[in-house]
ZAVO-206601 format. One record per residue (C-alpha): residue in one letter; x, y, z. Coordinates in steps of 0.5 Angstrom, whole numbers, padded with zeros to 4 digits, always signed. Layout:
<pts>
aXYZ/...
</pts>
This chain:
<pts>
m+0176+0225+0184/s+0175+0227+0178/l+0179+0233+0176/r+0177+0238+0170/q+0182+0239+0164/t+0182+0243+0158/g+0175+0245+0159/r+0171+0238+0160/v+0171+0233+0167/t+0174+0227+0165/g+0174+0221+0171/p+0180+0218+0174/r+0186+0214+0172/s+0184+0207+0174/a+0187+0201+0174/v+0184+0193+0173/v+0188+0187+0177/v+0185+0181+0174/n+0186+0174+0175/p+0186+0171+0168/s+0185+0164+0171/k+0178+0166+0173/v+0176+0170+0167/a+0172+0166+0162/d+0174+0171+0157/p+0180+0177+0159/e+0180+0180+0152/v+0172+0181+0152/l+0173+0184+0159/r+0178+0188+0157/s+0175+0191+0151/t+0167+0192+0154/l+0171+0196+0160/r+0175+0200+0156/r+0169+0202+0152/t+0164+0202+0158/l+0169+0207+0161/a+0171+0211+0155/k+0163+0212+0154/a+0163+0216+0161/g+0169+0220+0160/w+0174+0216+0164/p+0181+0215+0161/e+0183+0208+0159/p+0185+0204+0165/a+0191+0200+0166/w+0192+0193+0166/y+0196+0188+0172/a+0194+0180+0171/t+0195+0176+0178/t+0200+0171+0177/l+0201+0164+0182/d+0207+0168+0185/d+0202+0174+0187/p+0196+0174+0187/g+0194+0182+0187/r+0198+0186+0192/g+0204+0188+0189/q+0201+0189+0181/a+0195+0193+0186/k+0201+0197+0189/q+0205+0198+0182/a+0198+0201+0180/v+0198+0206+0187/a+0206+0208+0184/d+0204+0209+0177/g+0198+0215+0179/a+0191+0210+0179/e+0186+0213+0184/l+0182+0207+0183/v+0184+0200+0182/f+0178+0194+0179/a+0180+0188+0182/c+0177+0183+0178/g+0177+0175+0180/g+0175+0171+0187/d+0177+0172+0194/g+0184+0172+0194/t+0184+0177+0189/v+0180+0182+0192/t+0184+0181+0199/a+0191+0181+0196/v+0188+0188+0193/v+0185+0190+0199/s+0192+0189+0203/a+0195+0194+0199/l+0190+0199+0198/i+0190+0199+0206/g+0190+0207+0209/t+0191+0210+0202/d+0186+0215+0198/v+0186+0210+0192/a+0178+0207+0191/l+0177+0199+0190/a+0172+0197+0185/v+0170+0190+0185/l+0169+0186+0178/p+0166+0179+0181/a+0169+0173+0176/g+0168+0166+0177/t+0163+0164+0182/g+0164+0171+0186/n+0167+0173+0192/l+0164+0174+0199/l+0165+0182+0198/a+0162+0183+0192/a+0157+0179+0195/n+0156+0183+0201/l+0155+0189+0195/g+0149+0186+0191/l+0154+0184+0185/g+0153+0177+0185/t+0158+0174+0178/d+0156+0180+0174/p+0163+0184+0173/a+0158+0190+0168/a+0154+0191+0175/g+0161+0193+0179/v+0163+0197+0173/q+0157+0201+0174/v+0157+0202+0181/a+0164+0205+0181/l+0162+0209+0175/e+0156+0213+0180/g+0161+0214+0185/g+0158+0212+0191/r+0164+0211+0196/r+0164+0209+0203/r+0170+0208+0208/i+0170+0202+0211/d+0174+0198+0217/v+0179+0193+0215/g+0181+0186+0220/l+0188+0185+0221/l+0190+0178+0222/g+0197+0179+0223/d+0200+0182+0217/q+0194+0179+0213/c+0187+0183+0212/f+0179+0182+0211/v+0174+0186+0209/v+0168+0181+0210/m+0170+0176+0216/a+0174+0171+0218/g+0174+0164+0221/m+0176+0158+0225/g+0173+0151+0225/f+0167+0149+0220/d+0167+0155+0216/a+0174+0154+0213/m+0173+0146+0213/m+0168+0147+0208/l+0171+0151+0204/q+0177+0145+0204/d+0173+0141+0202/t+0169+0145+0196/s+0172+0142+0190/e+0174+0147+0184/r+0170+0144+0179/a+0164+0144+0183/k+0165+0151+0184/k+0165+0152+0176/r+0159+0148+0175/i+0154+0150+0181/g+0156+0157+0184/w+0156+0158+0191/p+0151+0152+0193/a+0157+0148+0191/y+0159+0149+0198/l+0153+0146+0201/f+0156+0139+0200/g+0163+0142+0203/a+0159+0143+0209/a+0155+0136+0210/k+0162+0133+0211/h+0163+0136+0217/l+0155+0137+0221/l+0157+0132+0225/d+0164+0134+0227/r+0167+0134+0234/p+0166+0141+0237/m+0173+0146+0237/r+0175+0147+0244/v+0176+0155+0245/r+0178+0160+0249/i+0175+0167+0246/r+0177+0174+0250/l+0174+0180+0247/d+0178+0187+0248/g+0182+0184+0254/g+0177+0181+0258/a+0175+0174+0261/p+0177+0168+0257/m+0170+0165+0255/p+0170+0157+0255/r+0167+0155+0249/r+0166+0148+0245/p+0164+0151+0238/q+0164+0148+0232/t+0165+0155+0228/v+0168+0162+0231/i+0167+0167+0225/v+0169+0175+0225/g+0165+0179+0221/n+0165+0186+0219/v+0160+0185+0214/g+0154+0180+0215/r+0153+0177+0208/l+0155+0170+0207/q+0155+0167+0199/g+0148+0167+0196/g+0147+0173+0200/v+0144+0170+0207/r+0146+0175+0212/l+0149+0172+0218/l+0151+0178+0222/k+0144+0183+0221/r+0148+0188+0226/a+0154+0188+0223/v+0157+0195+0220/p+0163+0196+0216/d+0165+0203+0219/d+0164+0203+0227/g+0171+0201+0228/r+0167+0194+0231/l+0167+0187+0229/n+0162+0183+0229/v+0163+0175+0233/a+0159+0169+0233/i+0160+0163+0236/i+0156+0157+0233/s+0155+0151+0237/p+0150+0146+0234/d+0151+0139+0236/t+0146+0134+0233/l+0143+0135+0225/f+0136+0138+0228/s+0140+0143+0232/w+0143+0145+0225/a+0136+0145+0222/r+0134+0150+0227/l+0140+0155+0226/i+0140+0155+0219/a+0132+0157+0219/g+0133+0162+0225/v+0138+0165+0220/a+0134+0165+0214/s+0129+0168+0217/r+0133+0173+0221/r+0131+0171+0228/e+0133+0177+0233/r+0135+0170+0237/v+0138+0164+0233/p+0139+0158+0237/k+0146+0155+0238/m+0149+0162+0236/e+0151+0167+0241/t+0154+0175+0238/f+0159+0180+0241/t+0162+0186+0238/a+0169+0188+0240/s+0174+0191+0236/r+0180+0186+0239/v+0178+0179+0239/e+0183+0173+0241/i+0180+0166+0239/y+0185+0160+0242/s+0184+0152+0242/n+0188+0146+0244/r+0190+0144+0237/a+0190+0147+0230/q+0184+0148+0226/p+0183+0151+0219/r+0182+0158+0218/q+0179+0163+0213/l+0180+0170+0211/d+0174+0173+0206/g+0173+0166+0203/d+0181+0163+0202/l+0183+0159+0206/v+0190+0161+0210/a+0195+0156+0214/p+0191+0152+0220/g+0193+0154+0227/k+0192+0154+0234/a+0190+0161+0235/m+0187+0168+0232/k+0189+0175+0234/i+0184+0179+0230/s+0184+0187+0231/v+0181+0192+0226/r+0183+0199+0223/p+0178+0203+0222/k+0176+0206+0215/a+0182+0204+0212/l+0178+0202+0205/l+0176+0207+0200/l+0170+0202+0197/c+0166+0203+0191/v+0159+0202+0194/p+0152+0203+0190/q+0148+0209+0193/p+0146+0211+0197/d+0153+0210+0200/a+0151+0212+0207/d+0147+0207+0208/p+0148+0201+0213/d+0148+0196+0208/l+0153+0195+0203/a+0148+0192+0198/y+0144+0198+0198/d+0140+0198+0191/a+0145+0194+0187/a+0140+0191+0183/a+0138+0198+0181/a+0145+0199+0178/a+0145+0192+0175/k+0139+0194+0171/r+0143+0200+0169/a+0149+0196+0167/k+0145+0193+0162/s+0141+0198+0159/s+0148+0202+0158/
</pts>
């Protein structure tokens, strides 16, 4: 991506799509990023602020039209997903600068809530083409879900997230542990319908939840396949066993079935809450999900071929603090 001009190497032309409401001091972020990129020989980035009417898709498209070769997405889950939707199928790289309480893609990159680590990862040049999940004209790169996980997001307040970070989701989750399970039929790659009574169905491209918990151990972000987790605890004890199984990385987790597929259809007898990459979408009775292989060029920690996107992110964060 770098180019040679007048005998010196400069970095790619970059742009920042930022959600100002998620950044404590946008001007500090701007001056810090400008200074860090200039030190590395990169041109000054262009800046595009999101709005209530456009959370980032239009701004990212404009950045590409203006010549950006790399786009920094700075905000929460909605901002990152909106930017992803504009970069699908292009050679423009996405770099994530987590803000606020962070987001799911940042968690899977091991970036936490530190924008400086995201800048360092972009500067060090790790690039990887990953798959993108599609739900109609909407997309996701981490995971989609129907049921409990979306209800948890729905009942977690923005105030709580700002005060205590991702643990705030635990309070939203506690409200729904003993909810009535869904009645669903699930079809994988056009196969026979599988009737189930789960609390939630999660379709993932990569495996980490907030807090670094790895739910889908076998998820590979660029294999053209999606991982499906059907989660069906029905008592507090079965929830405890499931959580313990996920936390200890057991091969088989009680009350959780896992599959892989490139097409996933979920049908419910009634409208259910739904989410894409930690962002709520309209409730619905169905989710028909497909995958677009290697559709997004993503900045990742080195080595960029490791199955785990977060490989050595801690080392990048340390280098960012020392630079």
